[in-house]
N, C-alpha and C positions, 0 to 999 in steps of 0.2 A: 417110113413109119409116120402115122398121123395120130396126134394125141388131142383128145377133146375133154374139156373141163365140165364140171357140173353146174347146177343152178347157182346163181349169184357169183360164179367163178369167172376167171379170165385165163388167158394163156399163161400169164405170169405165175399161176399156181404150180406150173410144171417145169419151171426153169431149171431147177437142180437136176431132176431126173432126165430131162430132155438133153441137157448138156452132156451128161455121162453117156447116154445112149447115142448121142451124136458123134461120139468117138469112133463108133464102128458102123454107123448107118446114117442115112439122111433122115432127119427128123423135122416134121412140120407141125407146129402148133398154131392155132388161131382161135379168135373169139367167135363163138357161135352168135347167131343173130340175136339182137336185143341184149347183148352182153359186151362188156369191155369197149373196144374201139370199133366194133362192127356196127353196121347200120341198124337203126331201129325200124321196126315194122309192126303193123297191127296184126299181121298174120304170124302165128307162132304155134308150131307143133313138131313132133318128132320127125314126121315124114319130110316136112319142109327143110328141117335142119340137115337131114341126111342128103337131100337133094343139093343143098348148099355145099356140102362136103364134096359131093361128086363133081359139081361145077368147079370147085376150087382145084381138085385134082387135074381136071382138064386144063384149066388156066395155067397151072404150074408144070404141065406136061409130065405128070406123074402117071405112068401106065397102071401101076397097082401098088398096094401098100398094105402093111400090117396096121390094123386099126386098134387104138387103145382109147377107152372111154371110161370116165368115172361118173357114177350116179346118173344124172340126166344125160351126160355125154355117153354113158354106157348104153343107155337106151337108143341113142342116136347110132352108135356103131353097130348095135345088134340089128337095127332096122336096115342100116347101110349094107351089112353083109348079106342079109336076106334079099335085099332089092338089087344089089350090084355084086353078086358073088364073083364075077369074072375079074373084078379089079380089087378083090379082097384076098390078100395072101395069108391072112390069119387074123385072129381076133383075141383081144384081151379085154375082158369085161370086169370092171372093178366095183365090187360091192353093190351089185344090182342084179335082179332076176328079171325075166321077161314078163312077169306077172303084173296085175293091177295093184297099185299101192293106194293107201288112204292118204288124204291130205295130211301134210306134216310140217308145213312152214308158215302157218298163219301167224304164229307169234313173231316170226322174223319179219314178215310183211308189216305187221302192226308196229314193230319197233322202228323200222326204217321210215314208215310214213309219219311217225311222230317226231322225227328229228327236225329241228329248226335249221334249215340249210343256210340261213343268214348268219350262222355262228361266225365268230371272229377268227377261230382257228380250229384245227383238227382235234385238239384236245377237248374242246367243248362238245364236238360231235361224239367223240368216244365216251365222254361222260354221260351224254344223253342216252346212248345205246346201252350203257351199263345199268341204267335204271330199269331196263326190261330184260336184258340178257346177262346172265351170270358168268358164262364161259368166256374167259379172256381170249381164247383161241378163235372163237366164233366172232367176237368183236373185231379182232385184227383181220380176220378173213373178209368180213363185210367192209371194213375200212379201205380195203384195196379198191373198192368201187367208188370211193369218194374223190372228186376232182374239183379244183377251184375254178370258179367262173372266170371267163376272160375279163380282164380289168381288175380282178382281185376281190370283187365284192360278192362274198358268199360262195357256196359250193353247189354242186349237183351230183347226182348219182350217174355213173357211166351207164349202168343198165337201164333198160326201159321198164321201170318198176311197175307202172300202171298196167302194161300189157302182160308182164310176167304174172301178176296177181290175177288179172282177168282171165287169162288163158291157162292158168295153173293146172286145171284138170286134164288138159291135153297131154301133159307130160307124165301123168300118173297112170295112163291107160296101158293095158297089156300090149306087148309086141306079138304080132301074129303073122303067119304066113302059111300058104298052102304047100310050100316047098321048103325043106330044111336047108341050112347051110352046112355043107359037108366038108369044110376045111377045118384046120386045127383051131381050137378055141380053148382059152384058159380063163376060168372064172376065179377071180381073187376076192376074198372077203376078209374083213377084220374079225378077229376072234371075239371082240366085245360088241360087235354090230349085230343087229337083228334084221338087216335088210335082206340077207340071203340065208335061208334056213335049209337044213338037211332035206326037208320035205319038198323043197323047190327043185331038187335035182331031176326028178322025173319030167317036170315041165321043161326044164332046160334041155334035156336030152331029146325031147320031141323036135325042137327047133335046131339044136346043135348036137347031133348024135355023137360027135367026137370030142365033146367038151370034157374038160377036167376041172374039178373044183379043188381049190387050194386055199387054206386059211393062214393068214398072217397073224402071228401071235402078238399079244399086247397092242392091238390096233383096233380102232373104231371104224366109223364109216369113212373118214378121211385117212385111209391107211397109208397113202403115199406121203402124207404129212406126219403121221404118227410114227411110221417105221419106213423112212425113205430108203435105207440101205437094203432091208429085207424085201421091199417091193421091187427095187431095182434088180436085185439078184433073181427074183422069181421071173421077172420079165426077160432078163438076159438069158436065163436057162431055157425059157420057152422059145426064144428066138434062135438059140443054138440048135434046138431039136427039130424045128420045122423045116 
């Protein structure tokens, strides 16, 4: 199984669920390009990230895998399954549809850019973020990208912030293909999230004819953080049935 994070995320976001799934199967998580500890690049789009995943599978000698992706990572795994169906054993798409989305993170980019990275400690950075962002969970999520500079003088963002902002529209585009992926697919969405609507199901079925849509109660867009046990159970049941 391969698990991919969303925008501004890292592989660390999935540690809890990955450990539990790792009790019964081999689980691989990794940072997508321009995120976490992966290399930075001026080139950034969904197709390139799907190709990165394919090369990673080859390097690790993984013949095929079930792919799980959240948000941006969900678009990557959708593209991956359509581009490389022979090495995709199944697909779990978390709170994302294959449609085009409007820009939705400009406030986050602005907040990150306004941080004085010469702050003396992490608390100062948190305080600066809280001036623009009210949700404590979002602040803590973003803080996982903060890393102290070598020598201890100031901080830097692990992600390639400039390129993520510049190329942001690349990850909002619709996923398209002339040929559907005909393997098993589970679309999971949060009950209080608006990312996947009932009306999106027809578009989903055109690309993924065997897709099933399931809603996780009392969860938003980050359903694996809001309801980790319910999300794990849904994934486990899907794996048992394919």
